[in-house]
C-alpha positions as CSV (number, residue, x, y, z in Angstrom):
1,M,-0.9,-33.3,0.8
2,A,2.0,-30.9,1.4
3,I,1.5,-27.2,0.7
4,Q,3.2,-25.4,-2.1
5,P,6.5,-24.2,-0.6
6,L,7.9,-20.7,-0.6
7,A,11.6,-20.0,-1.1
8,I,13.4,-17.5,1.0
9,T,15.2,-15.7,-1.8
10,A,16.8,-13.0,0.4
11,C,16.9,-12.3,4.1
12,T,18.5,-10.1,6.7
13,A,18.8,-9.7,10.5
14,T,19.9,-6.9,12.8
15,N,20.0,-7.4,16.5
16,A,22.2,-7.1,19.6
17,L,24.8,-9.2,17.8
18,G,25.3,-6.6,15.1
19,R,24.0,-5.5,11.7
20,G,23.5,-8.1,9.1
21,L,23.7,-11.8,8.7
22,S,27.5,-12.1,9.0
23,A,27.5,-10.5,12.4
24,S,24.8,-12.9,13.7
25,L,26.4,-16.0,12.2
26,A,29.8,-15.1,13.5
27,A,28.5,-14.6,17.0
28,L,26.5,-17.8,16.9
29,R,29.6,-19.7,16.0
30,R,31.7,-18.0,18.7
31,G,29.1,-18.4,21.4
32,E,29.3,-14.7,22.0
33,S,26.3,-13.0,23.5
34,G,25.0,-9.6,22.6
35,L,23.4,-9.1,26.1
36,R,24.5,-6.3,28.3
37,P,23.5,-4.8,31.7
38,C,20.5,-2.5,31.1
39,D,21.6,0.9,29.9
40,F,18.5,1.9,28.0
41,E,17.6,5.6,28.6
42,D,17.0,6.1,32.4
43,A,15.5,2.6,33.2
44,A,16.7,1.9,36.7
45,L,16.4,-1.9,36.4
46,A,18.8,-4.6,37.4
47,T,18.3,-6.7,34.3
48,W,20.1,-7.5,31.0
49,I,19.0,-6.4,27.6
50,G,19.9,-6.9,23.9
51,R,20.3,-3.4,22.6
52,V,21.2,-2.4,19.0
53,A,23.9,0.2,19.2
54,G,23.7,3.5,17.4
55,L,20.0,4.0,16.8
56,E,19.9,7.1,19.0
57,D,22.2,8.8,16.5
58,E,20.5,7.8,13.2
59,P,17.2,9.7,12.8
60,L,15.0,9.4,9.8
61,R,15.1,12.5,7.6
62,D,13.5,14.2,4.6
63,E,10.4,12.4,3.3
64,F,10.6,9.9,6.1
65,A,11.0,12.4,8.9
66,A,7.4,11.9,10.1
67,F,8.2,8.2,10.7
68,D,11.1,9.0,13.0
69,C,11.0,6.8,16.1
70,R,13.3,4.1,17.5
71,N,11.2,1.3,15.9
72,N,11.3,2.8,12.4
73,R,14.9,3.7,12.7
74,L,15.5,0.0,13.5
75,A,13.4,-1.1,10.5
76,R,15.4,1.2,8.2
77,L,18.7,-0.2,9.6
78,G,17.5,-3.7,9.0
79,L,16.3,-3.0,5.5
80,E,19.7,-1.6,4.6
81,Q,21.7,-4.8,5.4
82,D,22.7,-7.8,3.3
83,G,21.6,-6.2,0.0
84,F,18.0,-6.8,1.0
85,A,16.5,-3.6,-0.5
86,A,18.3,-4.3,-3.8
87,A,16.9,-7.9,-3.8
88,V,13.4,-6.5,-3.3
89,A,14.0,-3.9,-6.0
90,A,14.9,-6.7,-8.5
91,A,11.7,-8.5,-7.5
92,R,9.7,-5.3,-7.9
93,A,11.0,-5.1,-11.5
94,R,9.9,-8.7,-12.1
95,Y,6.5,-8.6,-10.5
96,G,5.5,-5.0,-10.3
97,A,5.3,-2.8,-7.1
98,D,1.6,-3.7,-6.6
99,R,2.2,-7.4,-6.7
100,I,4.6,-7.7,-3.7
101,G,2.9,-7.9,-0.3
102,V,4.3,-6.6,3.0
103,F,3.6,-8.4,6.2
104,V,5.4,-7.0,9.3
105,G,5.1,-8.2,12.9
106,T,5.5,-6.0,15.9
107,S,4.3,-5.9,19.5
108,T,4.8,-2.4,20.7
109,S,5.6,-0.6,17.5
110,G,6.8,3.0,18.1
111,I,5.4,3.3,21.7
112,G,8.7,4.8,22.7
113,A,7.7,8.0,20.8
114,T,4.5,8.2,22.9
115,E,6.5,7.7,26.1
116,Q,8.7,10.6,25.1
117,A,5.7,12.7,24.2
118,Y,4.1,12.1,27.7
119,R,7.3,13.2,29.3
120,Q,7.2,16.4,27.3
121,R,3.5,17.2,27.8
122,D,2.4,20.7,28.9
123,P,2.6,20.8,32.8
124,I,-0.5,23.0,33.0
125,T,-2.8,21.6,30.3
126,G,-1.4,18.1,29.9
127,A,-1.3,18.6,26.1
128,L,1.1,16.5,24.2
129,P,3.7,18.3,22.1
130,A,2.7,19.4,18.6
131,S,5.5,17.4,17.1
132,F,4.1,14.1,18.3
133,D,2.8,12.1,15.3
134,Y,0.9,9.0,16.5
135,R,-0.1,7.8,13.1
136,H,3.5,7.5,11.8
137,T,5.2,6.3,15.0
138,H,3.1,4.5,17.7
139,N,0.4,3.2,15.4
140,V,0.8,-0.6,15.0
141,F,0.7,-0.1,11.2
142,S,3.4,2.4,11.2
143,V,6.3,0.0,10.7
144,A,4.5,-1.9,7.9
145,D,3.7,1.4,6.2
146,F,7.3,2.6,6.6
147,T,8.6,-0.7,5.2
148,R,6.5,-0.6,2.0
149,R,7.3,3.0,1.4
150,W,11.0,2.5,1.9
151,L,10.9,-0.4,-0.5
152,E,8.6,1.5,-2.9
153,L,6.0,-1.2,-2.8
154,A,2.2,-0.7,-3.4
155,G,0.7,-4.1,-2.8
156,V,-1.2,-5.5,0.2
157,A,0.4,-4.4,3.5
158,W,-0.4,-5.8,6.9
159,A,0.8,-5.2,10.4
160,I,0.5,-8.3,12.6
161,S,0.6,-7.9,16.4
162,T,0.1,-11.1,18.3
163,A,2.8,-10.5,20.9
164,C,5.9,-12.7,20.5
165,S,4.5,-14.8,17.6
166,S,3.9,-11.7,15.5
167,S,6.6,-12.1,12.9
168,A,6.3,-15.8,12.7
169,K,2.6,-15.4,11.8
170,A,3.7,-13.0,9.1
171,F,5.0,-16.0,7.2
172,A,1.7,-17.7,7.5
173,S,-0.2,-14.6,6.4
174,A,2.0,-14.1,3.4
175,W,1.6,-17.7,2.3
176,R,-2.2,-17.4,2.4
177,Q,-2.2,-14.1,0.6
178,M,0.1,-15.5,-2.1
179,K,-2.0,-18.7,-2.5
180,A,-5.1,-16.6,-2.8
181,G,-3.5,-14.6,-5.6
182,F,-3.4,-11.2,-3.9
183,C,0.4,-11.0,-4.4
184,D,3.1,-12.9,-6.3
185,A,5.9,-12.3,-3.7
186,A,6.1,-11.1,-0.2
187,V,8.3,-9.2,2.2
188,V,7.8,-10.6,5.6
189,G,9.5,-9.3,8.7
190,G,9.4,-8.1,12.3
191,V,10.6,-5.1,14.2
192,D,10.4,-4.4,17.9
193,S,12.5,-1.9,19.8
194,L,13.3,-1.4,23.4
195,C,11.0,0.9,25.3
196,L,10.2,1.6,29.0
197,T,6.8,0.1,28.7
198,T,8.2,-3.3,27.9
199,L,11.1,-3.2,30.3
200,Y,9.1,-2.1,33.3
201,G,6.1,-4.2,32.2
202,F,8.1,-7.5,32.3
203,N,9.8,-6.4,35.5
204,A,6.3,-5.8,37.1
205,L,5.3,-9.3,36.0
206,G,8.4,-10.7,37.8
207,L,9.8,-12.1,34.4
208,A,12.9,-9.9,33.9
209,S,15.9,-11.7,35.0
210,P,18.7,-9.9,36.9
211,Q,21.2,-12.1,34.9
212,P,21.6,-13.0,31.2
213,C,18.7,-15.4,30.5
214,R,19.4,-19.1,30.9
215,P,16.8,-21.1,28.9
216,W,16.1,-24.6,30.2
217,D,18.5,-24.1,33.1
218,R,17.5,-25.5,36.5
219,E,18.0,-22.0,38.0
220,R,16.4,-20.0,35.2
221,D,14.6,-17.0,36.6
222,G,13.3,-14.9,33.7
223,L,14.0,-13.4,30.3
224,S,16.2,-10.7,28.9
225,V,14.4,-8.2,26.7
226,G,16.0,-7.5,23.3
227,E,15.3,-5.5,20.1
228,A,15.7,-6.6,16.5
229,A,14.7,-6.1,12.9
230,G,14.6,-8.9,10.4
231,F,13.1,-9.4,6.9
232,A,12.8,-12.1,4.3
233,L,11.7,-12.0,0.7
234,L,9.4,-14.9,-0.2
235,E,8.7,-16.2,-3.7
236,W,7.3,-19.5,-4.9
237,A,10.0,-22.2,-4.8
238,E,11.4,-23.6,-8.0
239,P,12.2,-27.4,-8.2
240,E,15.6,-28.2,-6.7
241,D,16.5,-24.5,-6.5
242,G,18.6,-25.2,-3.4
243,R,17.2,-22.3,-1.4
244,V,15.8,-22.6,2.2
245,R,12.1,-22.9,2.0
246,L,9.0,-22.4,4.1
247,L,7.6,-25.9,4.0
248,G,4.8,-25.7,6.6
249,Y,3.3,-23.5,9.3
250,G,1.1,-24.1,12.2
251,E,-1.0,-21.6,14.3
252,S,-3.1,-22.0,17.4
253,S,-4.6,-20.0,20.2
254,D,-4.6,-21.4,23.7
255,A,-7.2,-19.0,25.1
256,Y,-6.0,-20.3,28.5
257,H,-4.8,-17.1,30.2
258,M,-4.1,-13.5,29.3
259,T,-0.4,-13.9,29.6
260,A,0.5,-17.4,30.7
261,A,0.9,-20.3,28.2
262,H,-1.2,-23.5,28.7
263,P,0.7,-25.4,31.3
264,E,0.7,-28.6,29.3
265,G,1.6,-26.8,26.1
266,A,-1.6,-27.8,24.3
267,G,-1.7,-25.0,21.8
268,A,2.0,-25.2,21.2
269,A,1.8,-28.9,20.4
270,L,-1.1,-28.2,18.0
271,A,0.9,-25.5,16.2
272,M,3.9,-27.9,15.8
273,R,1.7,-30.7,14.5
274,Q,0.0,-28.4,12.0
275,A,3.4,-27.3,10.6
276,L,4.4,-30.9,10.1
277,E,1.1,-32.0,8.6
278,R,1.1,-29.1,6.1
279,A,4.6,-30.2,5.0
280,D,3.7,-33.9,5.0
281,I,6.7,-34.5,7.3
282,A,7.0,-36.9,10.2
283,P,8.4,-35.7,13.5
284,G,11.4,-38.0,13.2
285,Q,12.5,-36.3,10.0
286,V,13.2,-33.0,11.7
287,D,16.9,-32.4,12.5
288,Y,16.7,-29.4,14.8
289,I,14.1,-27.4,16.8
290,N,14.7,-23.7,17.6
291,L,12.8,-23.4,20.8
292,H,10.9,-20.3,21.8
293,G,12.9,-20.8,25.0
294,T,12.3,-17.5,26.9
295,A,14.0,-18.8,30.2
296,T,10.9,-18.1,32.3
297,P,10.1,-21.1,34.6
298,S,6.6,-21.7,33.4
299,N,7.1,-21.0,29.7
300,D,10.0,-23.3,29.3
301,A,8.2,-26.1,31.2
302,A,5.1,-25.7,29.0
303,E,7.1,-25.8,25.8
304,D,9.1,-28.8,27.0
305,R,5.9,-30.8,27.5
306,A,4.6,-29.8,24.1
307,V,7.8,-30.8,22.3
308,L,8.0,-34.1,24.2
309,R,4.4,-34.8,23.2
310,V,5.1,-34.2,19.5
311,F,8.8,-35.2,19.0
312,G,9.9,-37.1,22.1
313,A,13.3,-36.5,23.6
314,A,15.6,-37.3,20.8
315,T,15.4,-34.3,18.5
316,P,18.2,-31.7,19.2
317,C,16.7,-28.4,20.5
318,S,18.1,-25.1,21.6
319,S,17.1,-21.5,22.4
320,T,19.0,-18.7,20.8
321,K,17.7,-16.0,23.1
322,G,20.9,-16.1,25.2
323,W,22.5,-14.3,22.2
324,T,19.8,-11.7,21.3
325,G,17.4,-11.6,24.3
326,H,13.7,-12.0,23.7
327,T,13.0,-9.7,20.8
328,L,9.3,-10.0,21.2
329,G,7.4,-9.2,18.0
330,A,10.7,-9.6,16.1
331,A,11.5,-13.0,17.6
332,G,9.8,-15.0,14.9
333,I,11.7,-13.5,12.0
334,T,15.0,-13.3,13.9
335,E,14.9,-17.0,14.8
336,A,13.5,-18.0,11.3
337,V,16.6,-16.3,9.8
338,F,18.8,-18.0,12.4
339,V,17.3,-21.3,11.4
340,S,17.9,-20.5,7.7
341,L,21.6,-19.8,8.5
342,C,21.8,-23.1,10.5
343,L,20.4,-25.0,7.5
344,E,22.8,-23.4,5.1
345,H,25.9,-23.8,7.3
346,G,25.1,-27.1,9.1
347,L,25.0,-25.6,12.6
348,I,23.0,-26.5,15.7
349,P,23.7,-23.6,18.1
350,G,24.0,-24.4,21.7
351,T,21.8,-22.9,24.4
352,L,24.0,-19.9,25.6
353,N,24.3,-19.2,29.3
354,T,22.6,-22.4,30.3
355,R,24.9,-24.2,32.8
356,Q,22.8,-27.2,34.0
357,R,19.7,-28.5,32.3
358,D,16.6,-28.6,34.5
359,P,16.3,-32.3,35.5
360,E,12.5,-31.8,35.4
361,L,12.6,-31.0,31.7
362,G,13.1,-33.7,29.2
363,V,13.6,-32.5,25.6
364,G,17.0,-32.9,23.9
365,V,18.4,-29.4,24.7
366,V,21.9,-28.9,23.3
367,L,24.3,-26.8,25.4
368,E,27.3,-26.6,23.0
369,N,27.4,-25.9,19.3
370,R,27.3,-28.9,16.9
371,E,28.3,-28.9,13.3
372,R,26.4,-31.3,11.1
373,P,24.3,-31.2,7.9
374,L,20.7,-30.2,8.5
375,R,17.8,-30.8,6.1
376,L,14.7,-29.8,8.1
377,A,14.3,-27.5,11.1
378,L,11.4,-26.2,13.1
379,S,11.2,-22.7,14.7
380,N,8.7,-22.0,17.6
381,S,7.2,-18.6,18.5
382,F,4.7,-18.5,21.3
383,G,3.1,-15.2,22.5
384,F,1.1,-13.9,25.4
385,G,-2.4,-15.5,25.6
386,G,-1.2,-18.6,23.8
387,T,-0.9,-17.0,20.3
388,N,1.3,-19.8,18.9
389,C,3.1,-20.2,15.6
390,S,5.6,-22.9,14.4
391,L,7.4,-22.7,11.1
392,L,9.0,-25.7,9.3
393,L,11.9,-24.7,7.1
394,G,14.0,-26.9,4.9
395,R,16.7,-26.8,2.3
396,G,15.8,-26.9,-1.4
397,G,14.7,-30.4,-2.4
398,A,13.6,-31.3,1.2
């Protein structure tokens, strides 16, 4: 039996393509990437990144000054787009501030503030500067706390940190909390910002590509790190309301390796199957799959095997990370919002930067944009250690 669906009644996305939905949709349609050669702080790395311009010049002030860090600046910027805060305010008037939950995914939170504090520590004692505020910046809960305060909400609030599946899992957590009666609506989202820890960390793992990432390409050689903020307002769907809905979700944990995915995509396949089963949807009914598609050799191969196992080779698939880079804890919400746009506008985006599909991989990867009506679409988000989440979205009435 299908779960009770949730309607996405408002959403927004800010990333390397620009601020707000219109910037992302326009870039997707034009095939215009937001990736650029690495110019973040003093990172001396030959790689490409997806950076949101202007954050350095937009500090948080007044009552939010304690929260000031790159991650929370990015969260604020995201919340200000597409009339999202106003939509939440209207929902707050309907349900009450204590009946709207907040579920925000992040991987590194405001670790950049800690990096800066260590650079400024006392050369004799090693003491960190007195201005450093771990609780309101680096702490994983910081961005969820900031979000609920900015939106003037007082309900349940969670930070979810499961690497690159964090903000996809936020949808699943929100559904369960709403179903259990702890909230009547939910703000779900994800925020992850560039930092030296991430950039040098992926470089040390040999996963940062010296070129714009090329998912599913025969010569792919790694990912491009990006940053993003995205949010969605979830409410119980009304019959035939025409809105994009969360119809199903699936979660699994490979427990195969600390960083690598299961080579056969076992957990990924399980997450996809769960999402379909919760929606009572057969694989052949899905019109499009937004792949996790990081462009690392092993991850693309594992996801390919998983998709083939569940869907076969016919379903159109693509990765949108060639536009934004891999936004880590914000990837789930960014790509769920992209899928929502695709459903609304009848768009299957191509796989940007990919020149020749890897002949060893078999799913139906689309290289060029296609315009066609879409009814059902799946979005995959798979994190370090095999923390997997798949979201099935559909248009109202699906």
